[in-house]
MARBA-3410 file (N, C-alpha, C, O; in Angstrom, 1 decimal):
42
27.8,97.9,83.5,28.2,99.2,83.3,29.8,99.2,83.3,30.4,98.8,84.3 ~ 30.7,99.7,82.1,32.0,100.0,82.1,32.5,101.0,82.6,32.0,102.1,82.5 ~ 33.6,100.7,83.1,34.6,101.9,83.7,35.2,102.8,82.7,35.8,102.4,81.8 ~ 35.0,104.1,82.9,35.5,104.7,81.8,36.6,105.7,82.4,37.4,106.1,81.6 ~ 36.7,106.3,83.8,37.7,107.1,84.2,37.6,106.5,85.8,36.7,105.9,86.4
38.9,106.8,86.4,39.0,106.1,87.9,39.5,107.6,88.9,40.5,108.4,88.8 ~ 38.8,107.4,89.7,39.4,108.8,90.7,39.6,108.0,92.0,38.9,107.0,92.3 ~ 40.8,108.5,92.9,41.4,107.7,94.1,41.6,109.5,95.0,42.3,110.5,94.7 ~ 40.8,109.1,95.9,41.0,110.5,96.7,41.8,109.7,98.0,41.3,108.7,98.7 ~ 42.9,110.2,98.2,43.9,110.1,99.3,45.1,109.2,98.4,44.9,108.4,97.5
46.2,109.4,98.8,47.3,108.8,98.1,48.6,108.2,99.1,49.8,108.4,99.0 ~ 47.9,107.4,100.0,48.5,106.9,101.1,48.7,105.5,100.7,48.6,105.4,99.5 ~ 49.0,104.5,101.3,49.5,103.1,101.0,48.5,102.4,99.7,48.7,102.0,98.5 ~ 47.6,102.3,100.4,46.5,101.7,99.5,45.9,102.6,98.4,45.7,101.9,97.4 ~ 45.7,103.7,98.2,45.4,104.9,97.3,46.5,105.2,96.4,46.2,105.5,95.3
47.7,105.1,96.7,48.5,105.1,95.4,48.7,103.6,94.5,48.8,103.5,93.3 ~ 48.6,102.4,95.5,48.4,101.3,94.7,47.5,101.0,93.6,47.7,100.4,92.5 ~ 46.0,101.9,94.2,44.9,101.4,93.2,45.4,102.4,92.1,45.7,102.0,91.0 ~ 45.6,103.6,92.4,46.0,104.4,91.2,47.2,104.4,90.3,47.1,105.0,89.2 ~ 48.2,103.7,90.8,49.4,103.0,89.6,48.8,101.7,89.0,49.2,101.6,87.8
48.0,100.9,89.4,47.2,99.5,88.9,46.3,100.1,87.6,46.5,99.8,86.4 ~ 45.1,101.0,88.2,44.4,101.5,87.5,44.7,102.4,86.0,44.0,102.7,85.0 ~ 46.0,102.8,86.3,46.6,103.8,85.2,47.5,102.9,84.5,47.9,103.2,83.4 ~ 47.9,101.9,85.2,49.0,100.9,84.0,47.8,100.0,83.3,48.2,99.3,82.3 ~ 46.5,100.0,83.6,45.7,99.2,83.1,45.1,99.7,81.7,44.4,99.1,80.8
45.6,101.3,81.7,44.8,102.0,80.8,43.8,102.9,81.1,43.3,103.5,80.1 ~ 43.4,103.2,82.4,42.4,103.9,82.7,42.7,105.1,82.8,43.7,105.3,83.4 ~ 41.9,106.2,82.4,42.2,107.8,82.7,42.3,107.8,84.4,41.3,107.3,84.9 ~ 43.2,108.3,85.2,43.0,108.3,86.7,43.3,109.7,87.1,44.2,110.5,86.7 ~ 42.4,110.0,88.0,42.9,111.3,88.6,43.0,111.1,90.3,42.0,110.6,91.0
44.0,111.4,90.8,44.3,111.7,92.5,44.0,112.7,93.0,44.2,113.8,92.5 ~ 43.4,112.5,94.0,43.4,114.3,94.8,43.8,114.0,96.5,43.2,113.3,97.3 ~ 45.1,114.7,96.8,45.6,114.4,97.7,45.8,115.9,98.8,46.4,116.8,98.3 ~ 45.5,115.9,99.7,46.0,117.0,100.3,47.6,117.3,100.8,48.0,118.4,101.1 ~ 48.3,116.2,100.7,49.6,116.0,101.3,50.4,116.5,100.0,50.2,115.7,99.1
51.3,117.6,99.6,51.7,117.8,98.4,53.3,116.7,98.4,54.0,116.5,97.4 ~ 53.5,116.3,99.7,54.9,115.5,99.9,54.4,114.0,99.3,55.2,113.4,98.5 ~ 53.5,113.6,99.5,52.9,112.4,98.8,52.6,112.2,97.2,52.9,111.3,96.4 ~ 52.1,113.6,97.1,52.2,113.3,95.3,53.5,113.6,94.5,53.9,113.2,93.3 ~ 54.4,114.4,95.6,55.7,114.8,94.6,56.3,113.5,94.5,56.9,113.3,93.4
56.4,112.0,95.7,56.9,111.1,95.6,56.4,110.0,94.1,57.1,109.1,93.8 ~ 55.4,110.2,93.5,55.1,109.8,92.1,54.2,108.5,92.7,53.6,107.8,91.9
END
């Protein structure tokens, strides 16, 4: 089974790293986070 999209729930220490690596690898990546401050950090 091939990975088509990546979804990350939570943008803490691990979630942000997973989202960054998957996006840099070329996967369409969606991040869901309840805390707007964490999302604003990028």
